[in-house]
C-alpha positions in Angstrom: 7.3 -4.4 2.1 9.9 -6.1 0.0 11.8 -7.1 3.1 8.7 -8.3 4.9 7.7 -10.4 1.9 11.2 -11.7 1.4 11.3 -10.3 -2.2 14.4 -9.2 -4.0 14.1 -5.8 -5.6 14.5 -7.1 -9.2 11.5 -9.4 -8.6 9.5 -6.5 -7.2 10.3 -4.3 -10.3 9.3 -7.1 -12.7 6.3 -8.2 -10.7 3.7 -5.6 -11.5 2.9 -4.3 -8.0 -0.3 -2.5 -7.0 -1.5 -1.2 -3.7 -5.3 -1.6 -3.4 -7.4 0.3 -0.9 -11.0 0.2 0.1 -12.7 3.6 -0.5 -11.9 6.5 -2.8 -8.4 7.6 -1.9 -5.0 6.2 -3.1 -3.3 7.0 0.2 -0.3 4.7 -0.1 2.3 3.9 -2.9 5.0 1.3 -3.1 8.4 2.3 -4.4 9.7 -0.3 -6.9 13.2 1.1 -6.5 13.4 0.6 -2.7 10.5 -1.7 -1.8 9.3 0.9 0.8 5.6 1.7 1.3 5.0 5.4 1.7 2.1 7.8 2.2 1.0 9.1 -1.3 -1.5 11.8 -0.2 -2.8 13.5 2.9 -4.9 11.3 5.1 -7.7 13.2 6.9 -8.9 11.0 9.8 -12.1 13.0 10.4 -13.1 12.8 6.8 -12.5 9.1 6.7 -14.0 8.0 9.9 -15.9 10.9 11.4 -16.4 10.3 15.2 -15.7 6.6 15.2 -13.3 5.5 17.9 -11.5 3.1 15.6 -10.2 4.2 12.2 -8.8 1.6 9.9 -7.7 1.8 6.3 -7.8 -1.6 4.8 -5.4 -2.3 2.0 -3.9 -5.1 -0.1 -0.7 -5.3 -2.0 -1.0 -7.3 -5.2 2.1 -8.8 -6.8 1.7 -10.3 -10.3 3.1 -13.8 -10.5 3.8 -14.0 -6.7 2.0 -16.1 -4.0 
């Protein structure tokens, strides 16, 4: 994420980063040490989407003080 957004790691650490998701789970987390996005908990597709053909988890990454 840091690389994709062209952020330096010190700016990421100081920026107050939050990963926001629709729904109940907190499936992803962002490492402020590396800038990598990783899976935070088990994702059960059937529980999330049932029998729908498409299954999408919408998320946003909020960076305090960044545009």
